[in-house]
C-alpha positions, 0 to 999 in steps of 0.5 A: 637268754636269762632264766631268772624270774623277773623281780615283781613285788608281792604287792603288785601281785596282790593289786592284780588279784584285787582287780575284778577285771583281771579274772578270766570269768566275769567277776563284779567284786573281789573280797580279800581276807588276810591271815599272818601267813596267807591272803585269800581272794574271793572272786566270783565262784572261786577263791584264790589263795597265795602265801605271804612272802614272810619268814617266821621261826615256825613258817618260811614262805620267803621264796617263790620256790617255797611258796610253790611247794607249800601250795602244792602241799596244801592241795595234796593234803586237803583234796582227799577231805575236801574235794569239793573245795580244792580245785588245783594250782594256778600260776600268776605269770608276767606277760609281755608289756609287764602285765600279769595273767592267770596261767599265761605263757610268761614266767611265773611270778607267784602261785595260788591255790584255786578253790571252789568258793563257799558261803563264808557264813557257813564256816563254823566260826561264822555260824550262830552259837545256837546252831554250832551247839546243837547236840546233832551238830556236835555229834556230826563234828565229832564224827568228821574229826574222828573219821579224818583221824582214822584215815590219817597216815600213822607214824610209830614213834616214841619221841612225843615228849621231845616234840611237845618240849620243842613247842613249849620252848618256841612258845616261851621264846616268843612270849619273852620277846613281847613282855608288854603283852606277856608279862615276864612273871607269868611267862616263867610260870607258863614255862615251869608248869608246862615242863612239869606237865611234860614230865608227868605225861612223858610215858603216856606220850611215848606209849601213844606214839608207839601204839600209832596214835601219832598221825599226820593230822590236820594240824590247825583244827579250829572252827575257822577251818571247818565249813558246813556243806550240805549240813556236814562239817567239812575240814579244810586248810590243813597245816601244810608248812611243817610236817612235824608240827602236823604229825601229832597225837590225834588228841593234840589235834582235837585239843585245838578244836576243844580249846577254840570252842571253850575260848568262844564261850561254848565249853559245854559243846567242847565237852560233848565233842570230846565225849562223842569222840571218845565214844566213837574211838572206843579205845582205852588208850584214848582215855589214858591219853586224856592225861595229856589233855590239859597240856595239849589245851595249854599249848594250843592256846599258847600257839593262838597267842603267838600267832595273834601276836605275830599277826599284830606286828603286821597290822596297825591301829585298832586291828593291831590292838585287837590282835594284841588283846586276843594274844593276851587272852589266849596266853592267860587261858593257856596258864589256866589249862596248866592247872587242871582240877583234881579227879572226882567220881560222880555216879548217877543212878535211877530207873529208866526214864528218870533222866540220868543221861540228860543230867549227866551230860549237863553236869559233865560240862557245868562245873568247869572249862574244857575238857570237863568230865568224862561221861560213861554210860551203860547204854552205849557200852552195851551197844559197843559190846555188841558192835552195833549202832547206838540207836539199833535195838538189841533183843532181850538176849543182850540183857542177861545177868551175865551181859549186865555184869560184863557191861558194868565191868567195862564201865568200871574199867573205863572209869578207873582209867579215866580217874588214874589219868587225872580226869573227872568222871561221871558214870550213868547207869541204873545202879539198882543193885547194891553191889553195883553201887558199892563197886563204884564207891570202892573204886573211888576209895581205892584211888583216893578221889572224892565220890558222889552218888546220885539217885534220881527218882520220879513216879512210874507213870511219869518215867513210863511216859518219858520212855514211850516218847523216846526216839533215836536213843541208845536206851532200849528200855520199854514201859515193861522194863520200867515196870519191872524195875519199879517192882523190884525196887531199891534197897540199901541206898545211901546216895543223894536222892534227887526228885527228877519229876520236874524239868531237867534244869530243876533236877540239875539245880538240886544236884548242884546244891549237893554240898560235896559237889560244890566243895570240889569246885 
């Protein structure tokens, strides 16, 4: 008796899965969603995902055995993070008479990942921008990604530069195959700039690899692979077909999501997500790792360009044209990331209630695309120093002169690392002491970067009312604190004065009109 698997085309399996009558439970309709490497069938309360019988340079699902292996791997990777979605593996079998069935007694001709169906409109790429970009949502998203990375298995390796160079070579080769989409001159420019960046961040990548920041990450972390379940962002569909592609620097994993938000015209949210992630991390190594972020963003955009191009080859007509246009747009976005802007230090000071943090957050993402400015804040540094949640109120003993000096010292140190890593930095603090302001100015002078000092001011009655109205904020300031600050006053101030008595956008307009700020671009 032969043990050979009957030759059934995948097209026959697809036709079987498209038919509602073939499912074990009552199903009225079947919706099919297709990517370059998989097809998902939404049937009733469940979803069934098969791997396409394709073979790309970076992905090989060409045999049944390989598709089984990668289905099993997909379940193993995704069940821990999304147990409410991933149910298990199911076989498509060939029964007597030539009919196909789910988990029948005949030989298996295809494998499928069985999942619990969720509302497609809750996927983050489907949600309205207004919902995705809410501060609370971005904070939840950053927390979900950070927690995922914390649980990821770690690899202590020092070949980070080699892994990145392999990706650059693969992307360049792919781009050169389609000169009508990826112009020859620009492809050469991509290759040159990317190699320059690899050389510039070589030691950074090796350092982070030896310190455990290369982990078995999600690998395909964009909005389409995150779904909102009970108001919590849940990561699913982690990359399963190449362990090396997914065993990467956590910041490279994060870069895919930042790039996706940026490309979807949600750059402010990308910046907020990054700063929230860095706060959750609290690791100076992650600030140093930002040196590689422009390269990470460029490669992520390049990968999306390559995948869109490969998908276009499987399609025809309008959809193929749309994919080719997307590929071209991602490619030129990659080029843009490879020419990052120069570092600059902006310090925003003012008494409590003048809106320092709000304006710093707005400014951090106003002037450019991702990643934007790194935003460091004394209120958060103080809570981190005492290892308490940001909204937990500290007692007065946490606000001694000694503690204040330690907080400002931490802030200065983080700003130094960020600037030396090529990043643009915004620091927000009261800065009522002349020495505190002088230290910031001296740092910028030492590193040879532009410095812009901004002082926000408003009348005591207004800022007291703002402080009284705060809820769930990292600042512990009270009306008494405001009164003490105003009574002590400010002297020796040489920073730009901004009237913060109006709306936050009126204050932001004044800041954006500062000549030095407009000059840095």
